N, C-alpha and C positions, 0 to 999 in steps of 0.2 A: 213264290208264295210259301210261307212256312206251313207245313202240314203237321198236325199233332201225331203223336204215336197212337197206334191202333189199340194198344192195351196199356194199362197202368204199370208203372215200375219197370221200365225196360232195362235190360243189361245192354249197354252200348259200347261198341268198339269203333274207333275211328281209324280209317285207312286212307292213305294217300295213293292216288293213281300214279303209277310209274310207267316209264316208256315200255317196259316188257308187257304191260297189261293191255296195250293198244293193238288192235288188229288192223287188217288191210283197209277197213272201212273208216278208220280214224277214231274209233271209240273203244271202250273197254270190251274185250271179248267175253262172250257169255260164260266161258269156262272159268274166268276169273271170279265171277260172282259166286260160284261154288266154293272156291278157295276162301273167299271172304265169309261166307256162311259158316264154313268149318272153323275159321279163326274165332268168330263170335261164339259159336257153340262151345269150343274148348275153353275160351275165356270165362264164359258163364258157368260151365261145369266146375272149373277151378274155384270160382267165387262161391259156388254152392258147396264146396268141400270135396269134390271128386276131381283130383288132378290126374295127369297122364301117369305120374308115378304110382298113384293109387290103382289105376287100371292095370298097369303091368304087374304090380304086386299081387293083386287079386286075380289076375289072369281073366279079367272080364272087361268088356267095353261096350259102348253103345254104338252100333253100326247103322249107317244110313240104309234104310230099306227102300225109301221112295222120296224123291224131291220134286216139287213142282214150283216153278218160278214164273211169275208174271212180270214182264218188263214194262215199265211205264215211260221212261226217258233214259237216254244214253248217258253214261258217265264218260267224261272226256279227259284228255291229257291234263295233268296238273290239278284235277279236281280232288277235293277231300270229301270222303263219303262216311256217313254214320251208318253203322249196321247194328240194328237193335234186335234182340231176341227175347222170347218168352217161352216157357213150357206151358202149353195150353191143355194138354191131355196126358194122363199117365195112369196106367193100370197098376203101377207099383209092383208089377210082377215081371213083365216081359217087354212092354212097349211104352214109348214116350213120343209125343208129337210136339215139335217146336214150330213156332211162327217166327218169321223174320220180316223186318221192314228196313229198307235201305233208302236213305234220303241224302240229298246234296247238303253238305255241312254249311255252305255259305248262305244259300237262299232257302234251305229246308224243303226244296221241291222233291216230290216222290221220284225215286228211281226204279224201285222194284219191291215186290212182296213175294215171300216164299214160304212154303210149308215143307218140313221134312219129318218123315216118320222114321223112328229108330227102333231097333230091337236089341236086346241085351245079347251079347255074343261071348261064348267061351273062346278066349284067344288061342287056346291050344288046339281045340277040335274044329273051330270055325262054325260051330253049330249054335243055334239059339239056346239060351239057358235062362233060368229064373234069375232075376236081379239079386245081388247080394244086399244085405240090409243097408249098407252105406249108400247104395244107389237108390233104393226104395225111399230112404229118408230124404236124400238130396233132390230127387226128381219128382217129388209129389207136387201137385198143383195147389197153390195157396190162394 
């Protein structure tokens, strides 16, 4: 059953399940979902105008502070998965919250939903720091 996206205008990345993603239970290991969330977040950031190169040049990055994942259904070998993301909260100073929704690309069935809270980080000191203007502009909620 095709489920609709939880929010309008998702940024969607499609991933294919590969053999290395499968654990001893025969389904995608929960750690793989974190990798997929990270891939979608980086892709979305680049689409918003903040690339990895920008982060290294500015010596700033958005680091995951907390991630919560609710698993609905297992992804299996050879599945294709759509990973959607949205920025749902931003103080435009220090913190950003993203939501994620994962669904099976073939039947649109729900696989998981996740929320990650990020904090702007100084890449040299490892400490939280105010977002540069480029981040504030890109990570605002529209």
